[in-house]
LUMDREN-112751 format. One record per residue (C-alpha): residue in one letter; x, y, z; residue number from 1. Coordinates in steps of 0.25 Angstrom, whole numbers, plus 2048, in hexadecimal, padded with zeros to 3 digits. Layout:
N
@residuo = a&x = X&y = Y&z = Z&num = NUM
...
end
This chain:
76
@residuo = m&x = 800&y = 800&z = 800&num = 1
@residuo = s&x = 806&y = 80E&z = 7FC&num = 2
@residuo = e&x = 809&y = 817&z = 807&num = 3
@residuo = n&x = 7FF&y = 823&z = 801&num = 4
@residuo = k&x = 7F4&y = 819&z = 7FE&num = 5
@residuo = e&x = 7E7&y = 81C&z = 804&num = 6
@residuo = l&x = 7E0&y = 80F&z = 80B&num = 7
@residuo = n&x = 7D3&y = 80B&z = 806&num = 8
@residuo = l&x = 7C9&y = 806&z = 811&num = 9
@residuo = e&x = 7CE&y = 7F7&z = 80E&num = 10
@residuo = e&x = 7DC&y = 7FA&z = 810&num = 11
@residuo = m&x = 7D9&y = 803&z = 81C&num = 12
@residuo = n&x = 7D2&y = 7F9&z = 823&num = 13
@residuo = e&x = 7DE&y = 7F0&z = 822&num = 14
@residuo = v&x = 7E8&y = 7FB&z = 828&num = 15
@residuo = s&x = 7EB&y = 7FB&z = 837&num = 16
@residuo = g&x = 7F1&y = 805&z = 83F&num = 17
@residuo = g&x = 7ED&y = 812&z = 837&num = 18
@residuo = y&x = 7F9&y = 810&z = 82D&num = 19
@residuo = k&x = 7F2&y = 817&z = 821&num = 20
@residuo = k&x = 7E6&y = 820&z = 822&num = 21
@residuo = p&x = 7DB&y = 81B&z = 81A&num = 22
@residuo = a&x = 7D5&y = 821&z = 80D&num = 23
@residuo = p&x = 7C9&y = 82A&z = 80F&num = 24
@residuo = k&x = 7BC&y = 824&z = 80E&num = 25
@residuo = e&x = 7B0&y = 82C&z = 80B&num = 26
@residuo = g&x = 7A7&y = 82E&z = 816&num = 27
@residuo = f&x = 7B1&y = 82A&z = 821&num = 28
@residuo = i&x = 7BB&y = 831&z = 829&num = 29
@residuo = i&x = 7C8&y = 82A&z = 82D&num = 30
@residuo = y&x = 7CB&y = 829&z = 83B&num = 31
@residuo = q&x = 7D8&y = 825&z = 842&num = 32
@residuo = i&x = 7D6&y = 81C&z = 84E&num = 33
@residuo = v&x = 7DE&y = 822&z = 859&num = 34
@residuo = k&x = 7E4&y = 81D&z = 867&num = 35
@residuo = g&x = 7D8&y = 81B&z = 870&num = 36
@residuo = d&x = 7CD&y = 81A&z = 865&num = 37
@residuo = a&x = 7C3&y = 80E&z = 866&num = 38
@residuo = l&x = 7B9&y = 80C&z = 85B&num = 39
@residuo = s&x = 7AD&y = 810&z = 864&num = 40
@residuo = k&x = 7B5&y = 81E&z = 868&num = 41
@residuo = i&x = 7B7&y = 820&z = 858&num = 42
@residuo = a&x = 7A8&y = 81C&z = 856&num = 43
@residuo = r&x = 7A3&y = 826&z = 860&num = 44
@residuo = k&x = 7AC&y = 832&z = 85B&num = 45
@residuo = f&x = 7A7&y = 830&z = 84C&num = 46
@residuo = n&x = 798&y = 82D&z = 851&num = 47
@residuo = t&x = 798&y = 81E&z = 84C&num = 48
@residuo = t&x = 798&y = 811&z = 851&num = 49
@residuo = e&x = 7A4&y = 806&z = 852&num = 50
@residuo = a&x = 79C&y = 7FE&z = 848&num = 51
@residuo = m&x = 79C&y = 808&z = 83D&num = 52
@residuo = i&x = 7AB&y = 80B&z = 83F&num = 53
@residuo = m&x = 7AE&y = 7FD&z = 83D&num = 54
@residuo = a&x = 7A5&y = 7FB&z = 831&num = 55
@residuo = w&x = 7AD&y = 807&z = 82A&num = 56
@residuo = n&x = 7BA&y = 801&z = 82F&num = 57
@residuo = p&x = 7BA&y = 7F2&z = 82C&num = 58
@residuo = k&x = 7C8&y = 7F0&z = 832&num = 59
@residuo = i&x = 7C2&y = 7F1&z = 840&num = 60
@residuo = k&x = 7BF&y = 7E3&z = 844&num = 61
@residuo = n&x = 7BE&y = 7E6&z = 853&num = 62
@residuo = k&x = 7B9&y = 7F3&z = 858&num = 63
@residuo = n&x = 7C2&y = 7F2&z = 864&num = 64
@residuo = l&x = 7CE&y = 7F1&z = 85A&num = 65
@residuo = i&x = 7D2&y = 7FE&z = 854&num = 66
@residuo = y&x = 7DF&y = 804&z = 853&num = 67
@residuo = a&x = 7E4&y = 812&z = 855&num = 68
@residuo = g&x = 7EA&y = 817&z = 847&num = 69
@residuo = d&x = 7E0&y = 80F&z = 83F&num = 70
@residuo = y&x = 7D7&y = 816&z = 837&num = 71
@residuo = l&x = 7C7&y = 815&z = 837&num = 72
@residuo = y&x = 7BD&y = 81A&z = 82D&num = 73
@residuo = i&x = 7B1&y = 821&z = 833&num = 74
@residuo = k&x = 7A5&y = 826&z = 82C&num = 75
@residuo = k&x = 7A2&y = 834&z = 82B&num = 76
end
């Protein structure tokens, strides 16, 4: 993968540790998880649910396992 290539959703879902910011996706913002975040906290911040965040980000298999530095798509 080229250093300057933006990742599509499929590629982004395979990246762990926030190495590359994913490509913009219409209707979504990109949120970078920070230390101390929990999916429930992020859901409250964006007035949505954990289930919706998981649906938008198929890489999340367990709502209790998210990592600082990773990126999430959040619907606007």
